[in-house]
C-alpha positions, 0 to 999 in steps of 0.5 A: 731417697726412700720416703712415704710416697715410695712405701705407698706405691709398694704392692702388698702380697696377697695375705700379708702377715700382721707384723708386715701390715703394721710396718707398712702402715707405719711407713705410709702414715704420719703415725698409728695408735692402737685404735687405728691398728685395730682396723689392721687386726692388731689388738696389741700394737705396743707388742708388735712395735716392741718386736719391730724395735727389738727383734728387727732393729727398726727405729720407731718413735712413740709420742703420748697422745689423748684421743676422745673415747667412750662418752667423750672421755679422753683415752691416753695412747701412744702414737707410733711413727717412723721419721724417714727424713731423719734416718735413711738407713732406717728407711732402707731397713724397713724396705728390706723387711717389707721386701722380705715379707712379700711387698714389691716395687711396682716398677720391678718385674713381676715374680715368675709364675709357678710352673704347672706340672706336665700331664703324663 
């Protein structure tokens, strides 16, 4: 079974794209809201989630929440999450995307080193 622990062990590429960073964060955490996504350099989490849902077909749940914000006032946000226990096909889709974007299983053999040209 593919679960959060499995996704947590994946080795990221050297410089993952924003969409890959967000998908990996969703796969390894209980949820993610816009302020948490800012630490991953995503200032429009709702747009990134929309792309993952509509273009890549990833099932992502959204739950309205209120968090403390400026001067203790509440700020209404959406906490996005992926439930792998309920949908293993979605977990396989997420794994395929992350693999495509350079994340790899630590138990898999490392990718081959680029060949260096021979001096003439």
